[in-house]
C-alpha positions, 0 to 999 in steps of 0.5 A: 845603559850599555855604557853603565854596564861597561863601566861596572864591568871595568870596575869589577875587573879592576877590583879583582885584579888590582885591589886584590894585589894590595898589600896590607898596611902593616906590611907596607909600613913595616918600620922594622924592615927599614934600613939604608942600603949598603951600596947602589947595587943593593938599592937597585935590587930593592927598588926592582923587587919592591916596585913589583911586590908593592905595585898595587900599593904604589898605584893607590898612592899615585891615585891619591896624589892625583885626587889631591892635586885636582882638589887643591887646584880648583881652576883645573878641576873646573876647567876639566869639568867644563870641557867634559861637561860641554862634550857630554851636553853637546852630544846629548842635547844638540845632535841636530842643527838648530835654527836661532833667528837667522843663524843655524847653530851646528854641533861643529860651531858648538864644539868650536865655542867650547874649544875657544873657551875651554882650551885657554881656561885649561891652559891657565889652570896649568895642567902640565905643572900639576902633571909634573908635580904628580910625577915628581911627588910620586917618584920620590915617595915610591923610590924612597919607600922601595929603596928603604924597605928590605925585601921579605924572606920570600924575595930569596925564593923568587929567583928559585921559582923563576928558574923552575 
């Protein structure tokens, strides 16, 4: 029960901090503000400002891409569920050694069996390829958006507020 309250507290804090910082879709997808930067300095300036301004939106995009990557890789999803479910089941149902015939099955032997099956299964599901795809896809989307969207008028005043 205590773990459930911790999880709900974390979700509430996440909602209060990150989800309140989400910019509306009309602002995030404002096609009137799309333009090609004139030079590299302007592109870097736009990326610097927009990554701070739209950070919650970009985190949301990364989360959606992560869910998509898991859903399109069923073996990876199964292997992660197998490992986490195995850990949970061993911790819940086998805290003490069990005598089966002449053999004593301990928690350590169950963890060893879980690793012997789970790690090769996880390796076959190519988690590194999925991770690097997630990094590459989110980088392209985020840097492309941040580079092409002109900062709003409020960006002109951000340097003044920093100086005060």
